[in-house]
C-alpha positions in Angstrom: 112.2 80.2 98.3 110.5 79.6 95.1 108.0 82.5 95.6 110.7 84.5 96.5 112.9 84.2 93.7 109.5 84.9 91.3 108.7 88.0 93.5 112.3 88.9 92.9 111.9 88.1 88.9 108.6 89.9 88.8 110.3 93.4 90.3 113.2 93.1 87.6 110.8 92.9 85.0 108.6 96.1 86.6 111.7 97.6 87.3 112.4 98.4 83.7 109.3 100.3 83.1 109.6 102.9 80.8 112.6 101.0 78.7 112.0 100.5 74.9 112.2 96.8 75.5 109.6 93.8 74.1 106.8 92.5 76.5 108.2 90.1 79.0 106.7 86.7 79.8 107.1 84.4 83.2 105.4 81.3 83.8 105.7 80.0 87.5 104.4 76.4 88.3 102.4 76.2 91.7 102.7 73.3 94.2 102.5 72.3 97.6 106.0 71.8 98.1 106.7 75.6 97.2 104.3 76.8 100.0 106.0 77.4 103.6 105.4 76.0 105.3 105.2 72.5 102.5 102.1 71.5 101.9 101.0 67.8 101.5 98.1 68.4 98.6 97.5 67.2 95.2 96.3 70.6 93.9 98.6 72.4 91.4 98.5 75.2 88.8 100.3 77.8 86.5 100.7 81.6 87.0 101.2 83.3 83.7 102.6 86.8 83.5 103.1 89.4 80.8 104.2 92.7 81.2 103.5 95.2 78.3 106.8 96.7 76.9 105.8 100.2 78.1 106.0 98.7 81.4 102.6 99.9 82.6 100.4 97.1 82.5 100.3 93.0 83.5 98.3 90.8 82.2 98.4 87.3 84.4 96.3 84.0 83.6 96.0 81.8 86.5 95.4 78.0 86.0 95.0 75.3 88.9 93.5 71.5 89.5 92.8 69.3 92.3 91.2 72.6 94.3 89.2 71.4 97.4 87.3 73.3 100.0 
């Protein structure tokens, strides 16, 4: 469900493209409890997004920990 909320927020940010608004920031915590189906894992992370004020570019940073192959 959290992924759905994330994409709704991201879509909302992108739909404001072209308006004179400041850059938008969004941070999304990542963990196995947010997966579908839920996964028992020690892996965690954080995704940070920044939409430019003109809506033409999106920067992101993905930080992860405890990822095993």
